Residue, then its C-alpha position, 0 to 999 in steps of 0.5 A: m368605691d373602686s371596682i376591684y373593692i366592690q368585686f371582692f366585697g361582693s364575693g365575700i358577701l355571697l361566699g359568706l352567705m352561702a356558707g351561713i345558710s348551707p346545711g352543716p354541723l355548725l348550723a344544726l348545732t346553732i338550731s339545737e342549742t337555740y331550741r335547748y337554751g334560747f337565742r343567745n346560746g344559738a347566737l354564741v355558736a353562730v359566732a364560733p368561726i370568727l374565733t376559730d378561723v384565724p388559726i384554721v386560715v394559718v394551718s390552711l396555708w401551711f397545708v398548701v406548702f406541705l400538701q401531702s402531710g396537710l391532707e393527711a392531717l386534715l383527714w384526722i381532724q375530720i375523723g375527730g370531728a365526726i366522733y365529737l358530732v356523735w357526742l353532741g347528737y347524744e346530748c341533743w337526743q337526751s334533752r328534755p323540755e324541763q331542762a331548757l326551762s331550768m337552764p340559768s339564763g346566763t349560762l353561755a359558756p358551754s354553747l360557745g365551747r360546743g360551737l368552737l369545737t364543732n367548727f374547729l374539728s369540721p373539715h369544711p372551714y379547712l376545705f373552704w380556705l384551701s380551695i376558695g378562701a386563700p386563692q381569693l385573698r392572695q388575689a385581693a392582696q395584689s391590690g393592696v390591704v383594702a381589698p382582702g379586708l373587704f372580702l373578709l368583712g363581707f364574708y364573715a358579716t354574712l356568714v355569722g349573720g345568716k346563722v344568727a338570723i336562723a337562731l333568731a327564727a328557731s327562738r321564735s318558733r321555739r315558744f310554739i313548740g311544747g312537749r312532744g313537738y320539742l322532743f321531735v325537733l330536738r331528736f331530729l336535730a340529733f339525728l341530723l348531727w349523726m348523719f353528718a358524723l357518719a358522712l365525715l367518718y366515711q369520707g375520712i376512712l375512704e381517704l385513709r385507705 
C-alpha cells in the first residue's frame, strides 16, 4: 500500500478511536441505553454517527463558505442539543430495573432515534469536521479518491467500534448490577448527561453575547 494511503488510513483510525472512547453525550447515551435495555440498543446508539454525519459534513462545508452565519447556526444547534440532553437525563433518572426487564427484546427504534438526535444536535461532530475532518479530506483528495475513502473507513471503523466495545462491556457488567446498583449507575449517567447539557448551554450563551 502506498505510504500516502497508510498515512490517511492511520490518521483516520487514530482520530476515530479518540472520538469513539472520549467522554461525551453520545458515549453517555450509549452506556445508559445499554444498561436500560441491553447491548443491541446501546450498539444502535453507537452507529448513529454513520447515519447522521453525511448531512453534518455537508453543513460543515457550507459553514466554511459562510463562516459568520455558520457559527451562529452552530451555536443555536448547541443550545438545542443541551435542551435535548436535559430530557434524556430526565428519562434516564426515571428508569427502574423492572422497566428494563419488561422491555420487549425487539424494541430498538427509540434508542436509534435518541442516538440520531443526540449526535445531530451536538456541536462536537460539526466542530470536528470544521476543524479537522474537512481539512484532512481536502488534503487526502489531492491524491485521488482512495485516500479520502481510507480516511473515512479508518475513522468510522474505530469511532463506532470503540463505542460498540464499550456497550458490550456495559452489557456484561449490567448482569451483575441489580436493584440499588442499577439505579445508582443510571442516575450517575443522568447526572453526566445534565452536566454535558449545562456545559453546552453555557458555551452557547457565552458565544451569543
